DORODREN-237677 format. One line per 2 residues: their letters; for each residue x, y, z of C-alpha. Coordinates in steps of 0.25 Angstrom, whole numbers, plus 5000, padded with zeros to 4 digits. Each point is the difference from the previous one (the first is absolute). Last residue first. Layout:
# residues N
a) X/Y/Z | ...
This chain:
# residues 957
va) 5107/5230/4982 | 5001/5012/5006
vq) 4998/4993/5016 | 5014/4990/4993
aa) 5008/5014/5000 | 4997/5003/5013
al) 5004/4986/5006 | 5013/5000/4990
ra) 5003/5016/5008 | 4996/4994/5012
ip) 5008/4988/5000 | 5011/5009/4994
vr) 5002/5010/5013 | 4999/4989/5011
fp) 5014/4999/5002 | 4999/5018/5001
sc) 4989/4997/5012 | 4988/5006/4995
sv) 4991/5013/4994 | 4988/4998/4991
yd) 4998/5009/4990 | 4987/5010/4994
lg) 4988/4993/5007 | 4989/4999/4991
ae) 4992/4988/5008 | 5003/4991/4989
af) 5015/5001/5002 | 5000/5000/5016
fa) 4992/4987/4998 | 5010/4994/4992
is) 5010/5004/5009 | 4992/4995/5010
sp) 5001/4985/4993 | 5015/5002/4998
eg) 5005/5003/5013 | 5011/5011/4998
gh) 4992/5011/5004 | 4995/4993/5012
eg) 5011/5003/5009 | 4992/5015/5001
ci) 5005/5010/4990 | 4989/5005/4992
gv) 4996/5008/4990 | 4991/5014/4995
kl) 5004/5012/4995 | 4991/5011/4999
np) 4996/5005/4986 | 4985/5002/5001
ra) 4999/5007/5017 | 4988/4999/5007
rr) 4994/4988/4990 | 5013/4993/4999
gk) 5001/5000/5015 | 4985/4994/5001
et) 5003/4988/4990 | 5015/4997/5007
ai) 4994/5000/5014 | 4989/4990/4996
ki) 5010/4992/4994 | 5009/4998/5009
lq) 4990/4998/5011 | 4993/4988/4992
gv) 5012/4993/4999 | 5001/5000/5015
gk) 4988/4995/5001 | 4995/4991/4989
qd) 5014/4999/4993 | 5008/4996/5014
lv) 5016/5002/4992 | 5005/4987/5001
ef) 5014/4999/5010 | 4994/5007/5011
pd) 4986/4997/4998 | 5009/4983/5003
sq) 4989/4993/4990 | 4986/4994/4999
li) 4995/5004/5014 | 4990/4993/5009
gk) 5005/4989/4991 | 5003/4990/5014
sl) 5015/4999/4994 | 5001/5014/4997
yi) 4994/5006/5014 | 5008/4991/5008
pl) 5014/5004/4994 | 4994/5014/5003
fk) 4998/4999/5013 | 5013/5002/5008
gv) 5007/5005/4987 | 4991/5013/5001
dd) 5008/5005/5012 | 5010/5010/4992
rs) 4990/5002/4989 | 4990/5004/5009
yg) 4986/4997/4995 | 4988/5009/5000
ft) 4998/4997/4988 | 4997/5013/4992
mq) 5012/5005/5011 | 5009/4991/4994
tl) 4999/4999/4988 | 5001/5015/4998
dn) 5013/5000/5008 | 5005/4989/4990
tg) 4994/5006/4988 | 5007/5015/5002
fs) 4992/5004/4988 | 5009/5012/4993
ff) 4990/5011/4997 | 5005/5013/4990
ea) 4999/5014/5001 | 4993/5002/5013
ee) 4992/5012/5007 | 4987/5001/4992
ai) 5004/4982/4999 | 4997/5000/5017
ed) 4985/5006/4997 | 4997/4990/4988
ai) 5007/4990/5009 | 4990/4998/5009
la) 4997/4987/5002 | 5014/4995/4996
ar) 5006/5011/5011 | 4990/4992/5011
pi) 5005/4986/4997 | 5014/5005/5004
ei) 5010/4998/4990 | 5001/5008/4990
mt) 5013/5006/4998 | 5002/5014/4995
gv) 5005/5010/4991 | 5009/5012/4999
ky) 5006/5002/4984 | 5013/5007/4996
sl) 5005/5010/4989 | 5012/5005/5001
ss) 5007/5014/5006 | 5013/5007/5000
gm) 5007/5011/5010 | 5004/4992/5011
es) 4996/5007/5009 | 4985/5003/4993
fv) 4999/4985/4997 | 5002/4996/5012
kr) 4992/5010/5007 | 4987/4998/4990
av) 5001/4985/5001 | 5000/5002/5016
dh) 4987/5007/5000 | 4993/4991/4991
il) 5003/4990/5008 | 4995/5005/5011
sv) 4987/5003/4992 | 4999/4983/4995
qh) 5001/4998/5016 | 4989/5007/5003
gl) 4991/4998/4989 | 5001/4985/5000
eq) 4997/5000/5016 | 4988/5008/4996
pt) 4998/4991/4991 | 4996/4990/5009
gv) 5005/4986/5002 | 5013/5002/4995
lp) 5009/4987/5003 | 5013/5006/4992
vm) 5004/5012/4992 | 5007/4997/4989
ie) 5012/5008/4992 | 5000/5001/4985
pl) 5014/5002/4994 | 5002/5001/4986
vk) 5016/5002/4997 | 5007/5000/4987
vg) 5015/4999/5005 | 5008/5012/4992
qn) 5006/5003/5011 | 4991/5012/5005
sm) 4991/4988/5000 | 5007/4995/5010
ti) 5004/5011/5009 | 4985/5005/4998
aa) 4993/4986/5004 | 5011/4997/5013
qf) 4995/5015/5005 | 4985/4999/4996
ia) 4999/4985/5008 | 5009/5003/5013
ra) 4992/5013/5003 | 4988/4990/4997
qm) 5006/4992/5010 | 5003/5010/5010
et) 4986/5007/5000 | 4992/4987/5003
le) 5009/4999/5011 | 4998/5016/5004
py) 4985/4999/4999 | 5001/4989/5012
si) 4985/4999/5006 | 4996/5000/4985
gl) 5012/4993/4994 | 4997/4987/5011
rc) 4986/5000/4996 | 5003/5000/4985
gr) 5007/4986/5004 | 4999/4995/5015
fg) 4997/5000/5013 | 4988/4990/5001
lm) 4992/4991/4992 | 5011/4992/4997
pn) 5006/5001/5013 | 4986/4994/5007
ve) 5004/5002/5016 | 5010/5010/4998
sl) 5014/5004/5008 | 5005/5012/4997
ke) 4995/5010/5011 | 5008/4989/5007
ir) 5012/4999/4993 | 5001/5014/5002
sf) 4998/5001/5016 | 5010/4989/5001
ve) 5010/5007/4990 | 4997/5014/5010
ee) 5003/4992/5011 | 5011/4994/4997
tv) 5007/5013/4993 | 5004/5002/4989
gt) 5013/4999/4992 | 4993/4995/4987
et) 5009/4987/4999 | 5005/4998/5013
tl) 4983/5002/5007 | 4996/4993/4986
es) 5007/4986/5006 | 4998/5000/5013
vi) 4986/5002/4997 | 5000/4990/4991
he) 5005/4990/5010 | 4993/5004/5011
ld) 4988/4998/4992 | 5002/4987/4994
ge) 5007/4998/4987 | 4996/5007/4985
pl) 5008/5015/4999 | 4991/5009/4996
fe) 4995/5005/4984 | 4988/4989/5003
hl) 4996/5011/5010 | 4997/5010/4989
pp) 4988/4995/4995 | 5002/4997/4982
dl) 4996/5009/4990 | 5011/5010/4999
lr) 4999/5007/4985 | 4998/4992/4988
it) 5008/5002/4988 | 4995/4999/4987
vp) 5011/5002/4988 | 4994/4999/4986
lg) 5012/4996/4987 | 5008/5010/4994
dm) 5014/4996/5008 | 4995/4988/5006
ar) 5016/4996/5008 | 5002/5016/5002
fi) 4986/5002/5007 | 5004/4988/5011
ge) 5014/5005/5001 | 4996/5015/5001
fd) 4986/4994/5011 | 5013/4992/5009
sr) 5008/5014/5001 | 4988/5008/5004
qy) 4997/4990/5010 | 5012/5000/5006
pl) 5001/5015/5002 | 4989/5003/5003
lq) 5002/4990/5013 | 5008/5009/5009
dl) 4990/5012/4998 | 4991/4991/5006
aa) 5006/4999/5012 | 5002/5015/5002
kr) 4987/5001/4994 | 4995/4991/5010
qe) 5006/5008/5012 | 4995/5011/4997
pt) 4985/4997/4997 | 5002/4995/5017
va) 5000/4987/5006 | 5009/4991/4990
mi) 5003/4985/5003 | 4992/4997/4988
mk) 5010/5011/4991 | 5011/4993/5010
rv) 4996/4985/4994 | 5001/5006/4986
tk) 5014/5003/5002 | 5003/4988/5006
ir) 4993/4991/4991 | 5008/5011/4987
ed) 5015/4996/5009 | 4998/4985/5002
sa) 4996/5000/4983 | 4990/4995/4990
ff) 4990/5000/5009 | 4994/5013/4998
mh) 5000/4999/4984 | 4989/4991/5002
et) 4992/5010/5006 | 4999/5008/4987
rc) 4992/4990/4995 | 5001/5002/4984
lg) 4988/4995/4993 | 4995/5000/4985
ig) 5015/5002/4995 | 5000/5001/4985
qa) 4997/4991/4987 | 5006/4987/5005
gn) 5008/4992/4989 | 5007/4991/5009
nr) 5013/5008/4998 | 4991/5013/5005
at) 4998/4990/5012 | 5013/4996/5003
la) 5005/5016/4999 | 4989/5004/5009
de) 5003/4989/5011 | 5015/5005/5001
pt) 4996/5015/5000 | 4991/4997/5013
da) 4985/4996/5004 | 4993/4995/4987
na) 4987/4995/4999 | 4998/4998/4985
mv) 4994/5005/4987 | 4992/4994/4988
kl) 4988/5008/4992 | 4988/4995/4996
rr) 4999/4998/4985 | 5007/4988/4996
ig) 5003/4997/4986 | 5015/5004/4997
da) 5003/4997/5012 | 4997/4986/4999
ws) 5007/5000/4985 | 5012/5005/5007
mf) 4999/4990/5012 | 5002/4987/4991
te) 5012/5010/4991 | 5006/5000/5014
id) 4996/4988/5005 | 5008/4992/4987
gs) 5014/5007/5004 | 5000/5007/5014
la) 4996/5000/5012 | 5009/4998/5012
pp) 5000/4990/5013 | 5006/5003/5014
sl) 5012/4993/5005 | 5001/4987/5009
pq) 5011/4996/5007 | 5002/4984/5005
kg) 4996/4992/5012 | 5007/4986/4999
li) 5001/4991/4992 | 4993/5000/4987
ve) 4991/4992/4991 | 5002/5001/4985
gt) 4988/5000/4991 | 5005/5011/4990
sg) 4988/5011/5000 | 4994/4995/5015
nl) 5014/5002/5006 | 4997/4994/5015
sl) 5007/5005/5011 | 5001/4993/5012
we) 5002/5003/5015 | 4999/4988/5011
ge) 4988/5001/5010 | 4995/4985/4997
ki) 5013/4992/4998 | 5012/4999/4987
vq) 5005/4986/4998 | 5012/5000/4993
dg) 5007/4986/4993 | 4993/5002/4988
vv) 4989/5010/5003 | 4991/4995/5013
lf) 4987/5007/5004 | 4996/5002/5015
re) 4988/4999/5007 | 5000/4988/5008
ad) 4986/4995/4991 | 5000/5009/4991
nv) 5015/4993/4994 | 5002/5006/4986
ri) 5012/4993/4992 | 5005/5012/4990
es) 5007/4996/4986 | 4986/4996/4995
cg) 4996/5017/4999 | 4988/4998/4991
si) 4996/5014/5003 | 5004/5012/5005
cc) 4990/5012/5002 | 5002/5015/5001
kg) 4987/5004/5002 | 4991/5010/4990
wg) 4990/4995/5004 | 4994/4992/4988
ra) 5012/4995/4997 | 5000/4994/5014
vv) 4989/4994/4998 | 5004/4994/4987
aa) 5014/4995/5006 | 4995/4993/5012
hs) 4986/4992/4992 | 5011/4996/4990
tm) 5003/5005/4988 | 5015/5002/5000
gg) 5003/4987/5005 | 4998/4994/5016
ra) 5009/4995/5008 | 5009/5003/5011
tl) 4992/5013/5001 | 5005/5014/5004
ig) 4990/5013/5004 | 5001/5016/5002
ta) 4997/5010/5009 | 4990/4991/5007
ah) 4986/5005/5002 | 4994/4995/4987
mg) 5006/4989/5001 | 4996/4997/5016
gv) 4985/5003/4996 | 5001/4988/4987
de) 5005/4990/5006 | 4987/4992/5000
ps) 5002/5002/4984 | 5012/4989/5001
te) 5016/5005/5002 | 5010/4989/4994
tr) 5009/4997/5010 | 4999/5012/5005
vl) 5010/5011/5007 | 4993/5015/5002
ia) 5008/5011/5002 | 4996/5010/5011
sk) 5003/5013/5001 | 4995/5004/5016
gq) 4991/5011/5003 | 4992/4991/5010
ah) 4990/4997/4991 | 5009/4994/4991
wa) 5006/4993/5008 | 4986/4993/5004
ea) 4994/4998/4985 | 5014/4994/4998
dd) 4999/4990/5011 | 4986/4996/4995
as) 5006/4997/4984 | 5010/4992/5007
fv) 5014/4999/4999 | 5007/5013/5004
iq) 5012/5004/4994 | 5004/5015/5005
gv) 5000/5012/4990 | 5005/5006/4986
aa) 4993/5000/4986 | 5003/5005/4988
gp) 4992/5000/4987 | 4996/4990/4989
sa) 4988/4988/5002 | 5002/4987/4995
pl) 5017/5001/4999 | 5002/4984/5001
gv) 5010/4995/5010 | 5013/5003/5004
ai) 5008/4998/5013 | 5010/5004/5010
vq) 5005/5014/4996 | 5009/5006/5008
dk) 5010/5000/4991 | 4993/5008/4990
ya) 4995/5011/5009 | 5009/5013/4993
sp) 4995/4997/4986 | 4985/5003/5005
de) 5003/5013/5005 | 4990/5009/5006
fq) 4989/4988/4997 | 4987/5006/4996
ph) 4991/5009/5007 | 4983/5000/4997
ll) 4995/5009/4992 | 4998/4993/4988
qd) 4992/4991/5007 | 4990/5012/5003
lh) 4999/5002/4985 | 4994/4986/4999
qp) 4990/5005/5012 | 4994/5009/4993
ev) 4997/4991/4986 | 5007/4999/4989
mk) 4989/4996/4987 | 4991/5012/5001
vv) 5010/5009/4997 | 5001/4993/4989
sr) 4985/5004/4993 | 5005/5013/4997
td) 5012/4998/4995 | 4996/4990/4989
vl) 4999/4985/5000 | 5005/4990/4991
ge) 5011/5007/4992 | 5011/4994/5004
kv) 5007/5014/5006 | 4988/4999/5005
md) 5000/4987/5008 | 5014/5002/5001
va) 4998/5013/5009 | 4988/4991/5009
ik) 5010/4987/5001 | 5012/5010/5005
va) 4991/5004/5010 | 4992/4989/5005
gk) 5014/4992/5002 | 5008/5010/5006
gt) 4987/5003/5011 | 4998/4983/5001
rk) 4991/4992/4993 | 4987/4990/5000
gs) 4994/4997/4989 | 4987/5003/4992
rc) 4993/4985/5000 | 5002/4992/4993
ql) 4995/4983/5002 | 4999/4985/4997
mw) 5006/5002/4984 | 5002/4986/4995
lr) 5011/4996/4993 | 5001/4985/4992
ne) 5013/4993/4999 | 4994/4989/5009
qv) 4993/5009/5010 | 5007/5014/5002
tf) 4995/5009/5011 | 4999/5013/4999
ei) 5000/5013/5012 | 5000/5012/4993
dm) 5003/5015/5008 | 5000/5010/4988
md) 5006/5014/4997 | 4989/5008/4996
ky) 4993/5006/4987 | 4989/4989/5003
hk) 4999/4995/4987 | 5014/5004/4996
el) 5007/4994/5011 | 4991/4988/4999
ie) 5003/4997/4984 | 5015/5001/5004
cn) 4999/4989/5010 | 4990/4991/4990
ev) 5012/5001/4991 | 5012/4996/5010
le) 4990/4989/5005 | 4999/4993/4985
ky) 5015/5002/4999 | 5000/4993/5015
ae) 4990/4988/4996 | 5008/4995/4985
pm) 5015/5002/5008 | 4996/4992/5011
cs) 5013/4997/5005 | 5009/5009/4997
km) 4991/5012/5001 | 4994/4993/5014
td) 5015/5000/5006 | 5001/5015/4995
ld) 4990/5004/5010 | 5010/4997/5012
ep) 4999/4989/5009 | 4989/4999/5013
tr) 5003/4999/5013 | 4989/4989/5006
ig) 4992/5004/5010 | 5000/5014/4999
av) 4984/5000/5000 | 5000/5008/4986
vd) 5008/4991/4992 | 4995/4985/5008
eg) 4986/5005/4997 | 5001/5000/4987
qa) 5000/4986/4999 | 5014/4993/4996
nv) 5006/4990/4988 | 5012/5012/4995
lf) 4999/5012/5011 | 4998/5014/4992
eg) 5006/5014/5005 | 4997/5015/4995
yl) 5005/5012/4994 | 4998/5002/4985
ka) 5009/5012/4995 | 4995/5013/5000
eg) 5009/5005/5012 | 4990/5006/5012
ts) 5013/4998/5009 | 4991/4993/5010
pn) 4987/4995/4994 | 5009/4996/4988
rt) 4990/5000/4987 | 4990/4992/4996
fl) 5000/4993/5015 | 4999/4985/5001
vg) 4996/4988/5006 | 5001/4986/4998
tg) 4997/4985/4997 | 5003/4988/4994
st) 4998/4989/4991 | 5007/4993/4989
ng) 5010/4993/5011 | 4989/4995/5007
mn) 4984/5001/5003 | 5004/5010/5012
gf) 4996/5013/4990 | 4984/4994/5000
vm) 4990/5007/4996 | 4985/5003/5009
sq) 4989/5003/4996 | 4996/5015/5007
in) 4991/5003/5011 | 5004/5015/5005
va) 4992/5006/5010 | 4999/5015/5003
tg) 5004/5006/5014 | 4993/5009/5009
kl) 4991/5012/4997 | 5014/5013/5002
gt) 4997/5013/5005 | 5015/4999/5006
iq) 5013/4997/4995 | 5011/5009/5010
ni) 5011/4992/4998 | 5003/4995/5015
sr) 4986/5000/5004 | 4997/4990/4985
yk) 5013/4991/5004 | 4994/4999/5014
ia) 4986/4995/4997 | 5007/4992/4988
rp) 5009/4992/5012 | 4990/5000/5011
sd) 4990/4992/4990 | 4986/5009/4996
ws) 5003/4998/4985 | 5003/4985/5003
ef) 4988/4995/5005 | 4995/5003/4983
va) 5012/4992/4995 | 4994/4990/5012
qv) 4986/5000/4996 | 5005/4998/4985
al) 5008/4988/5003 | 4991/4992/5009
ql) 4990/5000/4988 | 5010/4997/4990
qk) 5003/4987/5009 | 4984/4996/5004
ip) 4999/4999/4985 | 5013/4992/4999
ds) 4995/4990/5010 | 5013/4993/5007
pf) 5000/5010/5012 | 5014/4996/5009
ne) 4992/4991/5012 | 4999/5006/5012
gk) 5007/5001/5014 | 5005/5015/4997
ae) 5015/4997/5003 | 5003/4986/5000
ly) 4989/4995/4991 | 5003/5014/4988
vn) 5014/4994/5003 | 4999/4986/4996
ky) 4996/5004/4984 | 5012/5007/5000
le) 5007/4986/5004 | 4992/4994/4990
vl) 5004/5009/4988 | 5014/4999/5004
ek) 4999/4985/4998 | 4995/5002/4988
ld) 5013/5011/4998 | 5009/4990/5003
sa) 4995/4989/4989 | 4998/5010/4990
tl) 5016/5003/5003 | 5007/5011/5008
et) 5011/5009/4994 | 4992/5010/4998
dl) 4998/5002/5013 | 5013/5004/5000
kv) 5011/4994/5012 | 4998/4984/4998
gk) 5002/4990/5011 | 4989/4992/4997
te) 4998/5001/5016 | 5004/5015/5000
kl) 4992/5003/4989 | 4987/4995/5009
ke) 5006/5007/5011 | 4998/5013/4993
lk) 4986/4998/4993 | 4994/4996/5014
de) 5006/5015/5004 | 4996/5006/4993
fl) 4985/4995/4999 | 5000/5003/5015
sh) 5007/5015/4998 | 4989/5005/4990
si) 4993/5000/5014 | 4985/4994/4998
gm) 4989/5012/4997 | 4991/4992/4991
vv) 4998/5008/4989 | 5012/5008/4998
gg) 5013/4989/5008 | 4990/4988/4995
fm) 4998/5005/4987 | 5014/5002/4997
dl) 5006/4987/5008 | 4989/4989/4992
fr) 5001/5010/4986 | 5015/4996/5000
ry) 5000/4987/5004 | 4990/4997/4990
sd) 5007/5010/4987 | 5013/4990/5003
ya) 4992/4988/5001 | 4993/5001/4987
fr) 5016/5006/4993 | 5007/4989/5007
eg) 4988/4990/4993 | 4996/5004/4985
sk) 4994/5008/4993 | 4988/4994/4996
aa) 4999/4986/5010 | 5006/5010/5010
lg) 4988/5010/4999 | 4990/4988/5001
av) 5007/4993/5012 | 5002/5014/5007
vd) 4984/5003/4996 | 4997/4988/5009
dn) 5007/5003/5010 | 4997/5014/5001
lg) 5005/5014/4993 | 4989/5010/4995
ln) 5009/5011/5004 | 5014/5001/4995
lv) 5003/5012/5006 | 4993/5009/5011
td) 5005/5014/5003 | 4998/5010/5013
mm) 5002/5015/5002 | 5011/5008/5004
gp) 5010/4994/4991 | 5000/5015/4991
ms) 4988/5008/5002 | 4997/5005/4986
ia) 4990/5010/5000 | 4987/4996/4995
ag) 5000/4988/5009 | 5002/4986/4996
sr) 5002/4987/5006 | 5004/4985/4994
vs) 4992/4988/4996 | 5008/4990/4992
ll) 4992/4988/4993 | 5002/4986/4994
lp) 4991/4993/4989 | 4999/4985/5000
ks) 4996/4997/4987 | 5001/4983/5004
pd) 5001/5004/5015 | 4986/5007/5000
gl) 5002/5010/5012 | 5000/5014/4993
ys) 4998/4997/4986 | 5008/5000/4986
gm) 4996/5004/4985 | 5008/5014/5006
em) 4990/5009/4992 | 4989/4993/5005
ei) 5005/4999/5014 | 5002/5013/5001
ik) 4985/5004/4996 | 4994/4991/5010
lg) 5010/5006/5011 | 4993/5013/4996
el) 4985/4993/5003 | 5006/4995/5012
ve) 5005/5013/5006 | 4986/5006/4996
ew) 4994/4990/5009 | 5008/5000/5013
ld) 4996/5016/4997 | 4986/4997/5001
sl) 5004/4992/5014 | 5006/5012/5008
ls) 5014/4995/5005 | 4999/5002/5015
kg) 5009/5010/5008 | 4991/5006/5008
nq) 4991/5005/4987 | 5008/5014/5001
qy) 5013/4994/4997 | 4996/4991/4990
eq) 4991/5011/4994 | 5015/5009/4998
ca) 5006/4987/4993 | 4990/4998/4990
et) 5002/5017/4996 | 5013/4997/4998
si) 4997/4991/4990 | 5002/4985/4999
tl) 5008/4999/4987 | 5000/4988/4990
gp) 5010/4993/4993 | 5003/4996/4984
pv) 5018/4997/5004 | 5005/5013/4993
sl) 5006/4999/4984 | 5002/5015/4997
gi) 4987/5005/4989 | 4997/5015/5005
sa) 4987/4994/5007 | 5009/4991/5008
me) 5010/5008/5005 | 4990/5010/5004
al) 4991/4991/5009 | 5014/4994/5006
na) 5000/5015/5001 | 4987/5004/5007
gk) 5003/4986/5010 | 5011/5004/5005
gg) 4998/5014/5002 | 4989/4996/5008
ll) 4987/4997/4993 | 4991/5011/5004
sk) 5007/5011/5003 | 5011/4997/4988
ms) 4990/4999/4990 | 5006/5010/4990
kn) 5010/4989/4998 | 4988/4990/4992
ge) 4988/4993/5005 | 4992/4986/4993
sr) 5011/4996/4991 | 5004/4995/4988
gk) 5012/4996/4991 | 5005/4990/5009
gf) 4992/4999/5011 | 4993/5007/5009
tf) 4989/5000/5012 | 4991/5008/5009
vr) 4995/4999/5011 | 4992/5007/5009
kk) 4987/5005/4991 | 4991/5008/5008
tt) 4986/4994/5000 | 5000/4999/5014
vt) 4988/4991/5008 | 5000/5004/5014
pd) 4998/4988/5008 | 5013/4996/4998
sv) 5001/4986/5003 | 5013/4993/5008
pt) 5010/4992/4990 | 4996/4989/4993
vv) 4992/4988/5007 | 5002/4986/4996
ar) 4990/4990/4997 | 4997/4988/5008
ig) 4987/4991/4995 | 4993/4994/5013
kp) 4986/5009/4998 | 4996/5000/4983
fl) 5008/5009/4991 | 4994/5013/4995
fv) 5003/5006/4989 | 5001/5015/4996
kn) 5001/5006/4985 | 5007/5015/5000
gr) 5001/5007/4989 | 5011/5004/4992
mt) 4999/4987/4990 | 5015/4998/4992
sd) 5009/5003/5012 | 4990/4992/5012
nc) 4996/5006/5011 | 4993/4987/5007
rv) 4992/5003/5013 | 4998/4988/5007
rq) 4989/4999/5013 | 5003/4988/5011
as) 4990/4990/5005 | 4990/4998/5010
ds) 5006/5001/5016 | 5013/5007/4993
qa) 5013/4996/4997 | 5013/5009/4999
tg) 5014/4996/4996 | 5014/5006/5001
lt) 5007/5011/4993 | 5002/4997/4986
sl) 4999/4988/4993 | 4986/5001/4993
dr) 5006/5010/4986 | 5010/4988/5000
ah) 4991/4990/4993 | 4998/5008/4987
ct) 4988/5003/4993 | 4993/4996/4988
hd) 4988/5008/4996 | 4986/4994/4998
vh) 4996/4998/5014 | 4986/4997/5002
ae) 4995/5008/5012 | 4989/5006/4999
kf) 4993/4986/5000 | 5006/5001/5015
vr) 4995/5015/5003 | 4985/4994/4998
pt) 5001/4987/5008 | 5003/5009/5014
yv) 5013/5003/5007 | 5000/5013/5001
dp) 4999/5004/5015 | 5013/4991/5004
as) 5008/5007/4993 | 5015/4997/5004
ri) 5009/5008/4989 | 5009/4996/4989
im) 5007/5009/4992 | 5003/4993/4987
gk) 5011/5003/4989 | 4997/4987/4993
fm) 4994/4987/5002 | 4997/4987/4992
ss) 5013/4995/5004 | 4994/5000/5014
m) 4988/4988/4998
């Protein structure tokens, strides 16, 4: 009877057991037994109802079985019937999806559909949508019955195309089940290969393709299914394999005979009993169902959650599931598997870059289980397949207009394309690839700015070794240069320790035999990564390159002892905590702490940045407090200084800070003025250096902002009093009295900013005089000076009016004294919410606004930036906040204040210059907001200027 029913959903239904219904249940279409064999059994007191949804007849048919006949229940039924399509099939020359459907099909599914539709050899398959994953999570982590019907319908199409069937020993179809989110997350979610094998099917496969291949595939499946689906530790299987190899006297898996592998299969099946107390599930449909659920479950695995958190990936529905007919790289020496990039992802060189393993499956390469060989191996032993692969790479680059990451398998000399996606690359690689593709005519200068990510430039700004030739005698091993850059740190042997050491402010080098996706937190926290096994496309290499983190993989000269926390190189033992340096560009592992030098921008990066600068509308300035910082900013492409913090100049030497303390301890205006007169030459000299460095570009100087107590010595009260008495010549009693007056309950909201200049006008006068004297002196030397004076922490137009009037008076006096004048601007920092709300009134006094988003965020949220660390991690982990508002602009709150202030300010003064000078000035998503809000410029740290330039260009595109 069972051979008559295919695609059925069976439910207990005693209420419909009537002769009339039996008449309606005439079967006129053949159905496959497998659809009755899934999750369990269901019986009713009278009968069972079966609905058969047939590929040739779309109507449902109802069948009743008398009591006692057992039928199997498919996944949990959902009372809501949905017509939404959730399963999309693909095969060579046809597909139901395309590359634009990444949010629905995931990156892998969308690209498989695209490759199939442009005629590449893609094993037929289907993709379950990300929406189905979302429904699975919302449905109490149960598969919906109508979704499972769709999957079975799609499976029929794969079977028809392949001419083989899941669970059929005479024509066995094996499947791969893989995850694939809209944004690539290498190694973070789960994959199962060779699904569909059991004792009957493996015998059929052996008869068709050889015993050794069949049982090798079966033992791989038992291991992978156990780990991914059943939660059995991989080490339990690995232990059985190692012991068997020892018994048989062999070193390599490939040396095991078919008979050995049969023995291993039985050992692996026993692992299920030992670990789970149940047999391995032999029913292929049950296997498929459990595997789909496992992939959906892996979306919420700790490693996937941590990876999304680290990379700030939000707003995705879940992972898609890609079910594909298996092709085999482990069918002997005419088969193999590989991973390649169409260009070198580290350097950007226009040459295929990848690895290949003869007689292996894809996981062997990606997981770093075997250290693979160069692609040239494939060229020599499978020339026809290699030639087709090269042609496919050219087709894909032209089609996607990008450097692609490709996984492929050769089965008995026939090439199959398993996956393609935009390849992860280093900063150096990204820039070279972008510039070369413009030169090759693949892309234009406008679209190319999207090919380089802001974090790529961040990598290029990382340090390198000062003198690589100096450490040559300290090189103890050489591995594969998996991710470039230089890393210096103390070695640790676990991901948890790397995170803990990082939290203590230590630089850690994470040393592992091989990394796994569970290590992702430690990999991110580490300064560099060193692995003994794995190739250039192993998990460690791909993840490290994506983060721009220095990584050396496949360093076979080292032996790692995790348990006792040391590594051995030759006869040398290096223990946890010892210093190691890594050169990710050469693969050199160097003993000790080698000196680093700052990076430089040149060559391709200059060409690329000139294209970005030609597109962006937003100007990029820098926050710089010294002539050296100003020069760095200019060299990095800054168009001026958006924030020069005068208080930082006071800490430049002992003489300066002592003079500042005399000014603070002064009781009378005369004493204060005498101290300020001593400070004036220091300030003037610094301003001259900055104006010289920024010749022809605007320089915005903020008047003194912090509370005065920040300039006092640290330590206990007696020590402070003693030091101040010695330095200033004031009596202890007067010092005590002054400290008492300066002490504040909440200094952030206390005596600081313009409140200092209003209370002590001579302070503003001294700073303004130093600025104007320096400006005239430099102007007289032929330097073009564009000074802008910024009054901090204004909350009322009267505060700003007081300071503006005072500054203008000083300017008139200095211009008269020096017999020369120049144009200048006076404006304010908008960092108090009230100032943003009455910006029209403030704009009557200010010629420019600069948003101090650090303080504006503090005051809008009511969070003290110094104390937020106590609760912010909890807020982020619970999803109360999506990101740290001091790093990424809060667009709904703080952002709205910026918009309101800009609109109101420009209504009152149409030519008002508006910018931002907080930490957010170098953060890409915040820059996009500032551009859309109509600001004229952003100002950020000198080292983030290139990142801001690129982000501003990407907004314009």
